[in-house]
C-alpha positions in Angstrom: 24.1 10.2 18.6 23.4 7.0 16.7 26.8 5.4 17.3 26.3 2.1 15.4 25.0 3.9 12.3 28.0 6.3 12.3 30.4 3.4 12.3 28.6 1.8 9.3 28.3 5.0 7.2 31.0 5.7 4.6 32.6 9.1 5.3 31.0 10.6 2.1 27.5 9.9 3.5 26.5 8.6 0.1 23.0 7.1 0.3 23.7 4.1 -1.9 26.8 3.1 0.1 25.0 3.6 3.4 22.1 1.5 2.2 24.5 -1.2 1.1 26.1 -1.2 4.6 22.8 -1.3 6.4 21.5 -4.1 4.3 24.7 -6.1 4.4 24.9 -6.3 8.2 21.9 -8.4 9.0 22.5 -10.6 5.9 26.0 -11.3 7.1 24.8 -12.0 10.6 22.5 -14.7 9.2 25.2 -16.2 7.0 27.7 -16.3 9.8 25.2 -17.7 12.3 23.6 -20.4 10.1 26.0 -21.5 7.4 29.6 -20.2 7.6 32.3 -22.0 9.5 34.9 -20.0 11.5 38.4 -20.8 10.3 40.4 -23.0 12.6 43.0 -20.3 13.4 41.7 -18.9 16.7 43.8 -15.7 16.2 41.5 -14.5 13.4 37.9 -15.6 13.7 36.9 -12.9 11.2 37.6 -15.3 8.4 35.0 -17.9 7.6 34.7 -20.8 5.2 31.5 -21.2 3.2 31.0 -25.0 3.3 29.0 -25.3 0.1 31.6 -23.6 -2.1 34.7 -23.8 0.1 35.3 -20.1 -0.5 36.7 -17.9 2.3 34.8 -14.8 3.5 36.3 -12.0 5.6 34.4 -9.4 7.6 35.0 -6.6 10.1 33.7 -8.1 13.3 30.9 -6.8 15.6 27.2 -7.2 16.2 26.8 -5.4 12.8 29.5 -7.1 10.7 30.7 -4.9 7.8 33.2 -4.7 4.9 32.7 -8.3 3.5 35.5 -9.6 1.3 35.9 -12.8 -0.6 39.2 -14.6 -1.2 40.2 -14.9 -4.9 43.3 -15.8 -6.7 44.1 -12.1 -6.7 43.6 -11.7 -3.0 40.7 -10.3 -0.9 38.1 -8.7 -3.1 35.4 -6.4 -1.5 31.7 -7.3 -2.0 29.0 -4.8 -2.5 25.5 -5.7 -1.5 24.5 -7.1 -4.9 27.6 -9.3 -5.0 27.0 -10.4 -1.5 23.4 -11.5 -2.4 24.8 -13.5 -5.3 27.4 -15.1 -3.1 24.8 -16.0 -0.4 22.4 -17.4 -3.0 25.1 -19.6 -4.6 26.2 -20.9 -1.2 22.6 -21.7 -0.1 22.0 -23.6 -3.4 25.0 -25.7 -2.7 24.4 -26.0 1.0 20.7 -27.0 0.8 20.4 -28.5 -2.7 17.4 -26.1 -3.2 16.9 -23.1 -5.5 15.0 -20.0 -4.4 14.5 -17.0 -6.7 12.2 -15.2 -4.3 14.5 -14.5 -1.4 17.4 -12.9 -3.4 14.8 -10.5 -4.8 13.6 -9.7 -1.3 17.2 -9.0 -0.2 17.6 -6.5 -3.0 14.1 -5.0 -2.2 15.2 -4.7 1.4 18.3 -2.8 0.4 16.4 -0.5 -2.0 13.9 0.1 0.8 16.7 1.3 3.1 17.9 3.7 0.4 14.4 5.1 0.0 14.1 5.5 3.8 17.4 7.2 4.2 16.4 9.7 1.5 13.0 10.2 3.1 14.4 10.7 6.6 16.8 13.4 5.3 13.8 15.4 4.1 11.4 14.8 7.0 11.2 16.0 10.6 11.5 13.5 13.3 8.6 13.4 15.8 9.2 15.3 19.0 7.6 12.6 21.2 10.5 10.2 22.3 8.2 7.2 22.3 7.1 7.7 18.6 10.7 8.6 17.7 11.8 5.2 19.1 9.1 3.3 17.3 10.1 4.9 14.0 13.8 4.5 14.3 14.4 1.0 12.9 16.2 1.7 9.6 18.3 -1.5 9.8 15.6 -3.6 11.6 15.9 -7.2 12.6 19.7 -7.8 13.1 19.4 -11.5 12.0 17.1 -11.5 9.0 18.3 -11.5 5.4 15.8 -9.0 4.2 14.4 -7.2 7.2 13.2 -4.1 5.3 11.6 -5.7 2.2 8.2 -4.2 1.5 6.8 -6.7 -1.0 8.6 -5.4 -4.1 6.0 -2.7 -4.8 6.9 0.8 -6.0 8.1 3.2 -3.3 5.1 5.4 -3.7 2.8 2.6 -2.6 4.4 2.1 0.8 6.5 5.1 1.7 3.5 7.2 3.0 2.9 4.5 5.6 6.5 3.8 6.6 7.3 4.3 10.3 11.0 4.8 9.4 10.0 7.8 7.2 8.2 9.4 10.2 4.9 8.8 8.5 1.6 9.9 10.0 -1.8 9.6 8.2 -5.5 9.3 8.7 -7.2 5.9 8.5 -9.8 5.0 5.9 -13.2 4.8 7.4 -15.6 2.1 6.1 -19.0 0.9 7.2 -19.9 -2.7 7.1 -23.6 -3.7 7.1 -24.6 -5.1 10.5 -25.6 -8.5 9.2 -22.2 -8.8 7.6 -20.1 -7.6 10.6 -18.2 -10.0 12.9 -16.5 -9.1 16.1 -15.3 -10.6 19.4 -14.3 -8.9 22.6 -14.5 -5.2 23.4 -14.3 -3.2 20.1 -16.3 -0.2 21.4 -13.3 2.2 20.9 -13.7 1.8 17.2 -17.1 3.5 17.3 -15.5 6.8 18.5 -13.5 7.1 15.3 -16.4 8.2 13.2 -20.2 7.9 12.6 -21.7 4.9 10.8 -25.1 5.2 9.2 -28.1 3.3 10.7 -27.8 -0.5 10.0 -24.0 -0.4 9.7 -20.9 -0.8 12.0 -17.9 1.4 11.7 -14.8 -0.4 10.3 -11.5 1.5 10.0 -9.0 0.3 7.4 -5.4 0.8 6.8 -5.2 2.8 3.5 -2.2 0.6 2.2 -4.2 -2.6 2.8 -7.3 -1.0 1.2 -5.2 -0.2 -1.9 -3.9 -3.9 -1.9 -7.3 -5.6 -1.6 -9.7 -2.9 -2.9 -10.3 -4.6 -6.3 -11.6 -7.7 -4.5 -14.1 -5.6 -2.5 -15.7 -4.0 -5.6 -18.8 -6.2 -5.3 -19.3 -5.4 -1.6 -19.1 -1.7 -2.3 -21.5 -2.1 -5.3 -24.2 -4.0 -3.4 -24.0 -1.9 -0.2 -22.5 -4.4 2.2 -19.6 -2.0 2.5 -19.6 1.8 2.4 -16.8 4.4 2.2 -17.1 7.1 4.8 -13.9 9.1 4.2 -11.1 9.2 6.7 -10.6 9.7 10.4 -10.4 13.2 11.7 -7.1 12.6 13.4 -3.9 11.0 12.1 -2.3 7.8 13.4 1.4 7.0 13.6 2.7 3.6 12.4 4.8 1.7 14.9 7.8 -0.4 14.2 5.4 -3.3 13.3 4.2 -1.2 10.3 0.7 -2.6 10.2 0.1 -1.6 13.9 -0.7 2.1 14.4 -0.8 4.3 17.4 -3.7 6.8 17.8 -2.3 9.0 20.6 -5.4 11.2 21.0 -7.6 8.2 21.6 -4.8 6.4 23.5 -5.3 3.3 21.4 -3.3 0.9 19.2 -4.9 -0.7 16.1 -3.5 -3.7 14.3 -4.5 -4.4 10.8 -4.0 -7.0 8.1 -1.4 -6.1 5.6 -1.0 -8.4 2.6 2.7 -7.8 2.3 5.5 -10.1 3.4 7.5 -8.4 6.1 10.4 -10.5 7.4 9.1 -14.1 7.5 5.3 -13.6 7.1 2.6 -12.1 5.0 1.2 -9.9 7.7 -2.4 -10.8 7.5 -4.6 -11.3 10.6 -5.2 -15.0 10.0 -8.6 -16.4 11.0 -7.1 -19.1 13.3 -5.1 -16.4 15.2 -8.2 -14.1 15.5 -10.3 -17.0 16.8 -7.9 -17.7 19.6 -7.1 -14.1 20.4 -9.4 -13.5 23.3 -8.4 -16.8 25.0 -4.7 -16.1 24.6 -5.0 -12.4 25.7 -7.0 -13.4 28.8 -4.4 -15.9 29.8 -1.6 -13.3 29.6 -3.6 -10.6 31.3 -4.3 -13.0 34.2 -0.6 -13.9 34.5 0.4 -10.2 34.6 -2.4 -9.4 37.1 -1.0 -12.0 39.5 2.5 -10.5 39.5 4.1 -8.1 41.9 6.1 -6.5 39.2 5.3 -3.0 37.8 5.3 -4.6 34.3 2.2 -4.0 32.1 0.5 -6.0 29.3 -1.2 -4.1 26.5 -4.3 -6.1 26.0 -5.6 -7.0 22.6 -9.2 -6.3 23.6 -11.0 -7.7 20.6 -11.4 -7.6 16.8 -14.0 -6.5 14.3 -14.2 -7.4 10.6 -16.5 -8.1 7.7 -17.7 -11.6 7.2 -17.0 -11.6 3.4 -13.5 -10.3 4.0 -12.7 -11.8 7.4 -9.0 -11.7 7.3 -8.5 -8.9 4.7 -10.4 -6.2 6.7 -9.9 -7.4 10.3 -8.7 -4.8 12.9 -7.6 -5.6 16.4 -8.1 -3.1 19.2 -5.2 -2.9 21.6 -4.8 -0.9 24.9 -3.1 2.4 24.7 -0.2 3.3 27.0 -1.5 6.0 29.4 -3.4 3.7 31.6 -0.5 1.4 32.1 2.5 3.6 32.7 4.0 4.6 36.0 3.8 8.3 36.7 6.5 10.3 35.0 7.8 7.3 33.0 8.7 7.5 29.3 8.1 4.4 27.2 10.7 3.5 24.6 10.8 0.6 22.1 13.4 -1.9 23.3 14.6 -2.5 19.7 15.3 1.2 19.3 17.9 1.0 22.2 19.8 -1.5 20.1 19.3 0.3 16.8 20.0 3.8 18.0 17.9 7.0 18.0 18.0 10.6 19.1 17.2 10.4 22.8 18.5 6.8 23.4 19.3 6.6 27.2 22.3 4.4 26.4 24.0 7.5 24.9 23.7 9.5 28.1 26.1 9.4 31.0 25.3 6.3 33.0 26.8 3.6 35.3 26.5 0.6 33.0 26.2 -1.9 35.8 23.5 0.1 37.6 21.6 0.7 34.4 21.8 -2.9 33.2 20.7 -4.4 36.5 17.7 -2.0 36.5 16.9 -3.1 33.0 17.1 -6.8 33.9 14.9 -6.2 37.0 12.1 -4.9 34.8 12.4 -7.1 31.7 13.3 -10.6 33.0 10.8 -11.5 35.8 7.5 -11.0 33.9 8.2 -13.5 31.1 9.7 -16.0 33.5 6.9 -15.7 36.0 4.3 -16.0 33.3 5.9 -19.2 32.1 6.5 -20.8 35.5 3.2 -20.0 37.1 0.7 -19.7 34.3 2.1 -21.7 31.3 2.3 -18.6 29.2 5.1 -18.3 26.6 5.5 -14.6 26.0 7.1 -13.5 22.8 9.3 -11.0 24.6 11.6 -10.1 21.7 12.8 -6.6 21.0 9.9 -5.4 18.9 7.3 -6.6 21.4 8.9 -5.0 24.4 8.9 -1.5 25.6 11.0 -0.2 28.5 9.8 2.8 30.4 12.5 5.0 31.9 12.6 7.8 34.5 13.9 11.3 33.9 17.4 10.1 34.3 17.0 7.4 31.7 16.9 4.6 34.3 14.6 1.6 33.5 11.6 1.6 35.8 9.0 -0.5 34.0 8.6 -3.1 31.2 5.6 -3.1 28.9 4.8 -6.1 26.7 2.4 -6.5 23.8 1.0 -8.7 21.0 -1.1 -11.7 21.9 -0.8 -13.1 18.4 2.7 -14.4 19.1 2.0 -15.8 22.6 1.9 -19.6 23.0 0.2 -21.5 25.8 1.1 -24.7 27.6 0.2 -27.5 26.9 -0.8 -26.4 23.3 3.0 -26.4 22.9 5.2 -28.7 24.9 7.1 -27.3 27.8 10.5 -27.9 26.2 9.5 -26.2 23.0 7.9 -23.3 24.9 11.0 -22.9 27.0 13.2 -22.9 23.9 11.0 -20.2 22.3 11.1 -18.1 25.5 14.9 -18.3 25.7 15.3 -17.4 22.1 13.0 -14.4 22.3 14.1 -13.1 25.7 17.8 -13.9 25.9 19.1 -14.3 22.3 16.9 -11.8 20.4 16.4 -9.3 23.2 18.9 -9.2 26.0 22.0 -10.2 23.9 21.3 -7.2 21.6 20.8 -4.7 24.5 23.9 -6.1 26.2 25.9 -5.6 23.0 24.7 -2.0 22.5 25.6 -1.3 26.1 29.1 -2.8 25.9 29.8 -0.9 22.7 29.6 2.3 24.7 31.3 0.8 27.8 33.8 -1.8 26.4 35.2 -2.8 29.8 31.9 -3.8 31.2 30.9 -7.4 31.3 27.1 -7.7 31.4 26.8 -11.5 31.8 27.3 -11.9 35.5 24.4 -9.6 36.2 22.1 -11.6 33.9 23.3 -14.8 35.5 22.4 -13.4 38.9 19.0 -12.3 37.8 18.2 -15.6 36.2 19.2 -17.5 39.4 16.6 -15.5 41.4 13.8 -17.5 39.6 12.8 -20.9 40.7 12.4 -22.7 37.4 13.9 -26.2 36.8 15.1 -25.1 33.4 17.3 -22.3 34.7 20.2 -24.6 35.7 20.3 -26.1 32.3 20.3 -22.6 30.7 23.2 -21.5 32.7 25.2 -24.7 32.1 24.4 -25.2 28.4 27.3 -24.3 26.0 24.8 -23.0 23.4 21.6 -21.0 23.1 19.0 -21.3 20.4 19.5 -18.9 17.5 16.7 -18.7 15.0 17.6 -19.5 11.4 15.7 -16.9 9.5 18.0 -17.2 6.4 17.4 -21.0 6.0 13.8 -20.7 7.0 13.2 -18.3 4.1 15.4 -20.1 1.7 13.6 -23.4 2.2 10.2 -21.7 2.0 9.2 -22.9 5.5 6.0 -21.7 7.1 6.4 -18.1 8.4 5.4 -19.2 11.9 8.0 -22.0 11.9 11.0 -21.8 14.2 14.2 -23.7 13.7 17.2 -23.0 15.8 21.0 -23.2 15.3 23.2 -23.3 18.4 25.0 -20.1 19.2 27.6 -19.7 22.0 26.2 -19.1 25.4 27.9 -16.2 27.2 26.3 -17.1 30.5 28.4 -20.3 30.9 31.7 -18.6 31.8 30.1 -15.6 33.6 30.9 -15.5 37.3 28.6 -13.8 39.8 29.7 -10.4 41.1 32.3 -10.8 43.8 33.2 -14.4 42.9 36.8 -15.3 42.7 
C-alpha cells in the first residue's frame, strides 16, 4: 500500500487533482525551506509569512505538505498548482530582485508530466521484479525540488516511451562508429556483446530518445560513413530512476547515456570534463570500498565509449551490474522508493521499527563515513544513488552505492565543503526521508537516538560538531534554479537538526 500517495489523493481519484497534489508537495517543501518564515505563534507553525510580499500561506503539515491556502481579505483561499506557481514566482521576484520565465514553465511541465505518468501507469502493468518496480516508482520524485518531473517541455509522445515511471522497457539503438573516430577509456568490452559491428567499426549503443534529440546534428556523420545505423539490440532495457541510466538484466549491466534534457537542476549530458576524470574517481571509490569490512558494494563505472565528433552527445558509460555484488538471497531496492512508496515496500510490512532502522543504519552509514575519513572520498550517498538490499523478511542486510560522476575527492574540494556535501546527501536528503517514512507508519517511534548512536561509533573529528550543531545544510534547489546557478552548484540553507536533542537509548 502506497500510504503517502493515498493521503495526497483526492477521494475522487481525479488525475488532474492528483497531479496537482503530487506537484505541489515538493514545490511547497522548497518554498517553506528556502524562503517562507514560520509565523511567530508557536501553536500553529503551519502558517508562514512570505517575506517578499508579506502574504500569509497555510498548509497541511508533513513531509509532503498539502492543501496550500493564501490569506486574503475574504479569508483563506485554496491554491491550485497553477495559482501556487504564480504565487511562488511573484514571491521569488520580490525576494531576489530577479525575473525568471523558464522555471515557472518547468514547474507546469513537471505537473503535466505527473498527470501523463498517472494515466500511463493506470494502463500499464508494473514489473514483477521488485528491484525494477522500486526503480520505476518515483512519480513524485525529489521531495525538495520545484520541478522534479519536468521533461524538457517536449510533447508527451517524445519522452513517455522511455519513462521509468510509466514502466517503460525498450531496445537500445545500435550504431557503429568508425574505428579512427572512436574514443574510449577503461573497460568497455561489455558493449561489444550487444551486437555485431562491421569490420573497421566499433559498436556504439545509443539511447533512442537522445538519438531523436541530436540526430539532425549527426546527419553529416551518417552521410560520410563515420557513423552507421545497425538497428536495435535484441533485448530490451529498463530505465532506472535516473531516466538516462538503463538496466540490462540479461547482460547484468547498467548503461548511462547523455540526455540533452534538463532533469531537476542539470541538462543530463555526459560532460567531457566528467568523463575525463571518471576512471580516476571510480578507482578511488573502488579502493575505499575494497578496504572496508562492511558488506557494502560499489557499482563501478568501468569506462566509457563515444564518437570523437560527438564526444558528449553519444557517450555511454558502462557500469557494473548487480549480481556480482549482492549477498546471497538479498533483494536490492532503490532507497528513494522506500520514501516514495511502492508495492512491496518493506516499510509497509510488519516490523519492529527500532530493529529495522538500526539494521538500515548499520548498512548505510559506515561506508560513506569510512570512505571520507580514510580515503578522502566524498560519496554522493543520496536517495537515488543508494540501494538497500533486504533479506526475505525485509530486513536491511547490505547497502549498494553508485554513480562516480557525483563523487568528489579531497583535496580537489576542501574538507569542510566535502563534509558539508556528505552531510547533506547522507543525512538530510537520505536518512531524514527514510526516518520520516518510517515514523509515518510508527508515529510513536523516535529514530534520532539510533542515528546519533550510529554516528558516534565513527572516529571523525566532524562528528561532534554535527551532533551539536543546531542546523543541518538543506540544499536550496528553488533558489538555485531561480537564479540560474550552475547545475552542479550547491548552496545550503540551515534546517533544524533533529540530532541535537536526541538522547541515546537508555539515557535519562
